[in-house]
N, C-alpha and C positions, 0 to 999 in steps of 0.2 A: 550454582546457584547464581541467585540475583547478587547481586553485592552494590548496598547505597554507599557511593565515596561521599568523604565530608571535607572541608579544608585543613583539619589536621592530620590527615594520612598520607603517610606516602604513596602511596595509591592513588589519592585523588589527586598529587602534585604531575605525577606521568601521564594525566588523563587529561589534565588542562594543558600540557604539553602540545599532546599529540590533539588534540583541539586547535588552539594556535597554530598550531602545522598546517592545518586543513587553509581551504583556499575558503572564504567566509561564504563564499557562492554556494558551497557545499551546505553551509547549515541552513543558511536563508531559502534553499527550494525546499531542504525539506522538512523545518519550519512549518511554509507554505504551504505542500503537500499532507503534513498531519493539521491543519487549520482549516483546511477543505475537506479533508475528508468526516473530524469533525461536524463542519458546517450542515456536509451532506445528508452524514446519518442521522443528525437530530433537528430532523422542525419540529413545529409544536404540533403538526400534523401531516400526515401523511397523506393526504388527501388534498390540503391545499398546497401544491412546492413551485414553485414556477420550472415551466421545462428545460433551460440553462444546468438545472439542480435537481433533474433528475437523470440515471442511467436511460438510453436510447430501448425502447422496448423490446427490439428485437438488433435487427442488420442498422447500423445509424452510427451518432457518435456525438455527446455534445462535453461538454466539457467535463462534466464528472467524469465519466466516463477514462479521462488524461488524470484521474486523483493514484487511483491505485496502481496502474504499471511507472507512474513515476516514484510512487514509494517504491518499487522494484528499482527503479532507475538508479534512484540515491544508496539504496543498499548495496550495491555496486560502486559506487562510487565508496562510500566510504572500503571497503574490502578492498578498496587500491592502495587504501593508510593503513588499517588495522591490521591484517594478514600478512603485512610486507614482514613483521619484524620475527611472524610465527614461520615462511621462509625459511628461514635460514636458521634452520632452529631441528631439524627431520622430518620426517616424515610422520614418524608416532606424536612429535610434539603438536605439530601443526594439522592433522587427524581429530586427535585427541581434544582441540579447542571447537575442530568443527561442528564434530559427532554432541557436546558436550552443548555449543548455543544452539545446535537443531533440535533439540531431545526438549531443550528448556524452552523455545519460544514456538513449539508445537504442545507442547505440554499448557501452554499459558491459553494459547486461542483452542484447545478443550475446554479447558477451564471454566473462559468470555461464556462458551456457547449453552456451557450449563449452567452457568451465574444464573438469579440466585437463588437454584436451584429450589428454589418455592413460587407458586403462583399465587393470586387470591381469587375463591370460588368459593359463596356462598357465605361467605361473612366471617371468613376463614381461609387460612392459609393452608394451601394443599399440596403437598412434595412433589415433586415433579419426579416424570417416569427419566429415571436418567439412561432405560436401555434405546430412548430414541433419542437421544442427543447428536444435533450434527455434528458429522465424522470433520469435514471438512471444513475453511472457513480461509478467512484473511492473512490471521497469523500462519496457520500450517500451511497454506501456497508458500508465505515466506519464509518459511523454517526451510521446506523441500529445496527452494527456487534455491536458496543461499548455499546449501548441503551440497547441492548438484553442480553451481554454478563453482562455487571454491574446489572442488575436487578436478574439474574442468581447470580452471584457472594455474592448478599447483603441478599440474600434469604435462600441460599442453602451453606452448605461445601464446602470446597477447593473437598470432597471426592463425596461432592452432587452434584461439577462440573464436575466431572471427570467420573460420571454415566449418567449424560444428557449428552455428549459429547458422548460416548457411541451410545447412543439410538438418538440420533441423527444421528449420519454417519450410522448405522445399516439400520434407516430407510428412512432417504435419498436412498440410495443401492436402499432397496425395491421396493419407490413409482416410481424412476427412470424406474425398471427394465418391475413394473407393470402397470405401465397407459403411457411409454412410444409406441409407434409402437411394433407390435410384432416382423417387419422382423428384424428392427433394434432402440431399443431402447434407444442407445447412439450415435444415426448420430446428423447429424444437422436439420434437417428438421421433425423427429416424437419427438425429445423427449420431454420429459414433460416442464422443463423448459420453453422451447418456449413455448409452449399448454397455462402454466398461464399466461406466461406475454401478448401472446396477445387476452387474455379473457379480463385482467382487464387494459393494454395500448394500447390506437394506436398504427398501425403499423409504423407512420409518427415520432415517440415519442422514436422510440425504432432504438440501433445500427445497422447502417445496411450495414461495410463494408464483412461481409460475401456473399452477392449477393444476400438476403434477408435477416427480418425484424429479425434481434436475438442478445437479449443481454449479452454478457458473465461478466454483472454484472444481471444479471435477478431476480426476486423477489425474487423466489422458490433457487437459487442456490448460493445465501445471507445466508439464512439458513447452511447449512455445513459449510462457510466461518467465525460465529461467533465461531466455535471449534478451530482453528485458535488464536481468542484473549483467547481464556479462556486456552487456550493451552500456551500463553504466560504471565497470570496474573496467572495460578499455577508454572508455571518455577520461577516466580519474589518472589511469597512466598515462594518454596522451597531453594532459592539462601539467600531470607533473614535471614530465620530459620536453615539454615548450614552454611552460611557463604561462603568464596571462597576459599574452602579448597581443594584439593587435592582429597579427597575422594566426593567432591560434584562435579568437574570438572565429574568425573571418571560419577557417574550415569549420568550426563546431558549425555555427549558424548555415553555410554551405552547404554542407554535407546531411542537417537536419532537413532543412526545405528538399535538397534532390529525394530524400526518404520518401519524405511526408506525398509529392510529387509518383513516386514510385507505387506511394500505397493506393492512391487511389485509381493511379491506372489497374494494377491489380484486385483495385473494388468492382472492378468488371465482372473477371470470373472466379475470384474468392472475397466476397461481400466481409468490411470491416463488420465487429461481430465482438463484443465485451464480454456476450457470455458464452462465447465456443471459444475465447479470446486467439481468434483469427492470427495467422501470419502476418495476412493487410492489416489489420490492426496493433500487430506489433511494431511494424512499421512504422506506423502513422506517429503512437506512440512515441516510441525512441526521437523518431523525430522533431516533434513539436520539442520533446525535452533536450533535446542537442539547442534548438534554436533559446530556448527559455536559460539554460543554464549560461552559453555564450552572451546573452543580453543583460543574465542579471551580472557576469564576471566586469561583461562592458561598465555597467549602471553603478557598480560599487569598487571596482578599483581602476577604474580609468576617468570616471567622472565623480567620481569620490563624493557619494553619496548615498553614507552609510547610516544614517541616524533613521530612517524608516526602516531598513533593515530587523534592527533589534528587536522588533516585536514577536518576527518570525523565526531569530535564532533562538528565542526563549523558550517557540516548540522544538527547536531543531538539536536542544541539545540534552531532554532527554525520549524523544520519540516517541517509544516503543509503551514508557510509561503513562503516559499522559494517554496516548491513545487508548491503552486499557482502560484508565480511570472512569476517560468520559463513557466507554461503553457500561462501566461499574455502576457512575454513579444515575444513568437512565433509568438502567434496573432497578436499581432500590426505590429510587422516587417511581417506578410504575408497581414497584411491589406496595407501596404503603399506601392505605386507602382512609380519607377523610371523607364521611360523609356521602359516599358511595362512589368518588371519585378517585382516582391514583393520584399521589402529590402531584404527578407531573401535572394531569391533565385540567388540576384543581389551579396551579398557577398560569397554568395558558393561555386558562379560561380567566377568571379574572383579573390578570396583568396583563395579559395580550391582545386579547378578543376583544373584551369588553372597552378599545377604544380603535382597535383598527379591524381591516377589512381582511379576510380569512390569510390570502397570501401575505399578505406582508405583515399579518401577527407569527405566521407560522417561522415568516424567513427574520424576525426579528429576533424570537425565540430563539432561533439557532445561533444566529451572531451573537445574543449574551450568552449564552450558555459558552459559544468560541472565546468570548474573551474573560470567562470566569476561569475556565482553564487556563486561560494564559495568564492569570493571574499568579496559581499555582504553579505553572512555567517559571513566572516570572522570581517568586521567592523563590525555590529550589536552584535558577541560577546565582541568585546575588548570593546564597548559603554555600555555595559552590559543591550543593547535593547533585551528582546525578549518577543513574541509577543506571546500571549496562548488563544483560543475559553475555 
């Protein structure tokens, strides 16, 4: 179950100690990721979004396409710390911890897909058809990736994890190409990811915003996403063993640049594509994450520029809770109707569109929403309330 830790509890003292033992760049990167996830997920209007804050239509890459894989990367980073104490307590304790966390995160994701369970129609609240709730989603993918990656790091070494990662990426490339439609194996309609989802999951339980049933968090495409988690884990172990020295930073950044270049070369054969989570996309996002984490360690620990970082640390201390809360608040705002408009639309129209153009109004709404959630994260951190799963 979810545990809320307050400053009076012994458990909280243990968790605070664990947070302090982590390098600050981890909390900052995690917080930056959560903040950007909220920013791109809650524009004032989905019709008025600046290009960098949109996902690539299909093939291609924007900064928004870096957000989700970075969250998986920091999940792996955190695993290199949090699972350490369970690895020495035997397989039963370790697997119990992993199973419990996996199931809880997956169920929270399903809950968010179904929330708020009603919609407004014809002047009244109508109960949603729960049989058509989307099964997969962001948290569901995080849960599955966490589960698989936890098993890999438990039963194989770091080198073994790297070998398995390479096998996953090469194998995924092969099956996409071989089993996809011969004319366009990486297209929307005939890709293997969609074929497998349609075989196991009813149409109505898949994501529908592509104009046909296709889930960007599909079953098969979750497998290469595991590599993002494993990369974060390996990076975390490397930093713990090597320290935050300049040679460590250099190795992180140079490795990241090398992966970015390899992904760009691979793009000619296997397009960079977030929706399919192609292997080239995995290398690209891991590369940028290594560069960013290296830069953050240098800025925070070597240049000693720390004050700016706390804004993001407030998000990073309760990432899952704040992410879930961000979706729930917007869902409730869309459910409440005043004079024919949802509360969100009314606020957006009266407070933002009334004096800004559509794109700036939409962006400022999202920025304001991020700051509102930061206040909640700040209050929770000051009260030493950390909600863990």
